[in-house]
Structures are given as structure tokens and as C-alpha cells.
N, C-alpha and C positions, 0 to 999 in steps of 0.2 A: 493323421487319419489315413484311411485306405485311399480316398480320393480327395486329396487336398484341394481346397479352393482358394484362389488368390485373385485380387487383393482381399484381405480380411483384417478385421480389428481383433486382436487377441485380448487376453486377460480374463480372469474368472474370480479372483479374490478381491473384494472391495467392500465399501460401505457407501451409501448414498441417500439422497432425499428425493422422494417422488415429486416430479414436476407436474405430471398429468397422468390420467388413466384412460384406458380405452373403453369403448362401449361394452356394457355388461359387467364391468369390474366393480364389485361391491366390497371386496376385502380391504382395499387400499384407497387412500385419499391423497390429494396433493399435500405435501408437507410431511408425510409419514417418513420416518427413518427406516431404512431397509438394508438387508444384506442380500446379494445375489446368491443363488444356489444353482449350480450347473447340473445337479441331479434333482430336477424339480419334482413336484407332486401335483397330479391332476385332481387328487382326492376322490376319484371315482373308480379307478381300475382295481383289480384284485390285489396288486402289489401295494398300492397306496392304502388300502383298507386292512392290510396285513401288518402284524407287529414284527414279522420276520424279514421284511424286505422293503427297500426304498427304490427299487428298480422300476419306476413308473413306466407303464406301457407307452404313454404318450411322450413324457418329458425326460426319459433316462438320458444319461450323457451320450452325446452323439457328436464326435469330432468332425464328421463329414457333412452334417447338415449346416448350411450357411445361410439359411433363410428362416423367416417366421413360419411356424407350423400352420397357422390359420389360413394363409393365402399363398404360401410358398414364395414370398418375395422378401427381398432385403429392405431394411429401413435406413440403410446408409448408402450414400452415393457420392460421386465426385464427377463433375462435368457430365452428368447424365448417365454415368456407368455405375453399376452396383459395386459396393464394397460389402463383402460377406461377413456374416456374424460368426462368432466362435463359441461353441458349447452353450449357446443360448444366452450369453452374458455380455461378451465384448466390453470388458471394463477398462481397457486401456484407452479410454476416451472420456471427454468431459461429460458427454451425455450418451446414454445408450437406451435401447428399447428391448424389453424382455417380456416374455409370457408371464402372466400373473403367478403362475405356479412355480416360477423360478425366482421368486422374491419372498423373503421372510421379513415380516415387520418386527422391529425391535424397539426398545425403550428409547425415546428421543434424548434421554440424559446420557446414554452410552456414547463415549467419544468415538466417532467414526474412524479416526486414524488408528485406534487401538483395537476396536472390536472387528475390524475388517478381516482379521485372521480367523475369526469364527466362521466365515463363509466357506472355508475349505480346510486349511491345515489343522485347526483345533478340532473341528467337528469330525473330520475324517479320522484322526488318530484316536481321539477319545471315544467316538462312536464305534470304531472297529474293535476296540478293546472291550468296552462295556456291553455293547449290543451284539457283537458277533463272536469274539473269542471267549468272552465270559469266563475269565480265569477264576477258579474256585479260591476261596479264602485260604491263605497259607501256601499257595502254589508258587512255582518258579516260572518266571516269564523272561524271555529274551526279546529284545527290541533291536532290530537291525536298522541303523541310521538314526541319528539324534538331531535331525533338523526339526522344523515345526511339527510335522506329523508324528515323528518319533517321540518328541517330548510330550505331546498330547497323549500318545499311547502309553507312555510311562505314567503319566498322571492318572490315566484310566486304570492301569494295573494297580497303582497305589490305592485309588478309591475302592477298587474291588477287593483289596486286602491281600494282594500277593505279598509273600514274605521275602522273596528274592526277585529283584528286577535287574536283569543283566543288560546293560547298554552296550551295543556292539557298534563301533564306528572306526573308520580309518583316521579320523581327526581327533586326537586325544585332547585338543583344546576344548572340545564340547563336553567333556566329562564333568567338570565342576558345575556347570549350569544344569546338566542333566540330573545331578544329585538333588537339586532343588525340586525337581519334578517326580522324585521317587526312586530313581535308579540307586541301587545299593552296591553294585559292583560293575566293573567295566572290562571289556575285551577289545583290544585293538588287533585285528588280524595281522597287521604288519609285524607284531611282536612275537608271532608264533609260526613254527614250521608245520604244525598239524592243522587240520581243518578246525575252524572255530567251534563246531558242534562237539568236538572232543574236549 
């Protein structure tokens, strides 16, 4: 962030079970299975009510904010000194405290150790492709980087009906797995003297 705060608890991609809820929270109950969402939704602002954006006026990603929005204080401390939050989630901890708008309730049958990637990598890549890029059926799509976000973007392009999905990555070991997510061909920039777009 622009003004990093330390010490802080990092982490944003996770799955968990609600232990307790704060005053006025009616959407969640103790025992609910949830995923943290670092780009939360207040459900009231123009962005939250729009089908075009998820950049909530209140809860959009903010790497500099290290405290809770309601009272400007941290919920973590050690020896009486605050430990700051990270992007409203701080999931590298056994317990964390989040704004209700930064939590998505999920089916309790979903295995938390697997669906945790939905809280960032999968939703980011799939959502960027289907909701933002919106490739027309039969189009050609290039995806740069075939990690979790890239693989989800490839799956989104496949779902959208792209006919060519070109995976671009410096690590050729990722190509075979990427084929399972819809990539039809691959480019490793290390193998070429020309810029990859050519």
C-alpha cells in the first residue's frame, strides 16, 4: 500500500466458520460457512446496486486501511498494542474479524480447504472474463499467466465460447494443466525473439 501499517496480519483467500456476529448483523449466524471477500459489498451504494461494478464505495479494496470501518480501531492486539488488519480480511490467523459485507455465505457441504480459492483466485479470473472482458462466442483470447487467476480466466473464456484460448506463461510446465481449463494453444515468451503479441 501507499502507507503500509505494521505489525499486521496478512492473508485474504480462505474459508471459515462464523463463530459470532456483531450487533445488527442479520445475514449471518454462528455456524455459517463463509468465504472472505476483500472487495466487499455494502449493498447500498451505486456500485453495489450496479451490474457493471463491484467497487463498493464503502468496502472496496484498500491496502492502507488497517482498522475496522465502523470505529476506526483494530480488533487484534498483542501486549495492549494494536496489530492491524489487511484488506479487511486478515486470514493468516486462526480467528479474524470482518465487516459483514466482506463475507459470503456458502453451502456448508462445500469443503473449506478446496473452496477457499473461490474467495479470490477463481472469482477474480472467471469474473474478469465473463463479467468484464465478455469475449464473444468464437473469439480469440490470450491469457497472460497461468496460475490460479489465469486458469480461472481460461475457464471463463471457454464458458463464453472462445474458439482460441492462448495461454502465455514463462513456465511451460503449466501448459498441460491449462489445457484442462480450456487453453487451446500456448506461447512461452522465452522461446521467441519477437514480442509475444506478434
